[in-house]
C-alpha positions as CSV (number, residue, x, y, z in Angstrom):
1,M,107.3,57.0,202.3
2,Q,109.9,58.8,200.2
3,N,107.2,59.8,197.7
4,R,105.3,61.6,200.4
5,S,108.4,63.3,201.7
6,T,109.4,64.4,198.1
7,R,105.8,65.7,197.5
8,K,105.9,67.6,200.8
9,H,109.2,69.1,199.9
10,A,107.9,70.1,196.5
11,E,104.8,71.7,198.0
12,A,106.9,73.6,200.5
13,E,109.2,74.9,197.8
14,K,106.2,75.9,195.7
15,A,104.7,77.8,198.7
16,R,108.0,79.5,199.3
17,Q,108.2,80.6,195.6
18,R,104.6,81.9,195.8
19,L,105.6,84.2,198.7
20,T,108.3,85.9,196.6
21,D,106.5,85.8,193.2
22,V,105.6,89.3,192.0
23,R,102.9,89.7,189.4
24,R,102.5,93.2,188.0
25,L,99.2,94.0,186.4
26,P,99.9,97.1,184.3
27,L,97.6,99.8,183.5
28,R,97.9,101.9,180.4
29,Q,99.6,104.9,181.8
30,T,102.8,106.9,181.2
31,T,106.2,105.6,182.3
32,A,107.7,107.0,185.4
33,G,108.9,110.6,184.9
34,D,109.5,113.4,187.3
35,A,108.7,112.9,191.0
36,V,105.6,114.6,192.4
37,E,105.1,115.9,195.9
38,L,102.0,114.4,197.5
39,Q,100.4,114.4,200.9
40,L,98.9,111.0,201.7
41,D,97.0,111.4,205.0
42,D,99.5,112.6,207.6
43,G,102.7,112.2,205.5
44,H,104.4,114.1,202.7
45,Y,106.0,112.0,200.0
46,T,108.0,112.7,196.8
47,I,106.8,109.9,194.5
48,R,107.8,108.9,191.0
49,E,105.4,105.9,190.7
50,A,103.0,103.9,192.9
51,A,101.7,100.3,193.1
52,Y,98.7,99.0,194.9
53,V,100.0,95.7,196.3
54,I,97.9,92.7,197.3
55,R,99.9,90.1,199.3
56,L,99.2,86.4,199.3
57,D,98.0,86.7,202.9
58,G,95.4,89.2,201.8
59,T,97.0,92.3,203.3
60,T,97.4,95.4,201.2
61,C,99.8,98.3,201.0
62,L,100.9,101.1,198.6
63,Q,104.4,100.7,197.3
64,L,105.9,104.1,196.6
65,T,109.0,104.7,194.4
66,D,110.8,107.9,194.8
67,A,113.0,109.8,192.3
68,G,116.1,107.8,193.4
69,G,114.3,104.5,192.8
70,I,114.0,103.7,196.5
71,R,110.8,101.9,197.4
72,R,108.7,102.7,200.6
73,I,105.7,100.8,201.8
74,K,102.7,102.5,203.2
75,E,100.5,99.9,205.0
76,G,96.7,100.2,205.0
77,D,93.4,98.4,204.7
78,P,92.2,97.9,201.1
79,L,90.0,101.0,201.1
80,Q,92.7,103.2,202.6
81,V,95.3,101.9,200.0
82,A,92.7,102.5,197.2
83,S,92.3,106.1,198.4
84,W,96.1,106.7,198.3
85,Y,96.3,105.0,194.9
86,Q,93.6,107.3,193.6
87,A,95.5,110.3,194.9
88,C,98.6,109.1,193.0
89,F,96.6,108.5,189.9
90,D,94.9,111.9,190.1
91,A,98.4,113.5,190.4
92,G,99.3,112.0,187.1
93,L,101.7,109.4,188.4
94,P,102.2,106.0,186.8
95,V,100.2,103.5,188.9
96,I,99.8,99.8,188.7
97,V,98.3,96.9,190.7
98,Q,100.5,94.0,191.6
99,V,100.5,90.8,193.7
100,N,103.3,90.9,196.3
101,E,105.9,93.6,196.9
102,S,108.8,94.2,194.5
103,R,112.1,93.1,196.1
104,D,114.6,94.4,193.5
């Protein structure tokens, strides 16, 4: 009985850790430099770098970092996020793909 309880606790802990684990999959691109003004659909953004984020639950977003290092999340379906990601790439911004949002 205790083995089952211990195993369930370990599985729950592993699941919790997976929700907060961030895996950055870098591309060979320049490091973050000056911020760039971009329009992504209906919004204007000042962006220093961007990340295409795939969450464990399968949802996607674009994580934008501004000149002050503050991150903003722009929610969208995979194709919409890919379009925004491409716009950031085309503007010369450093872009990456990662699993889960950065929390730091």
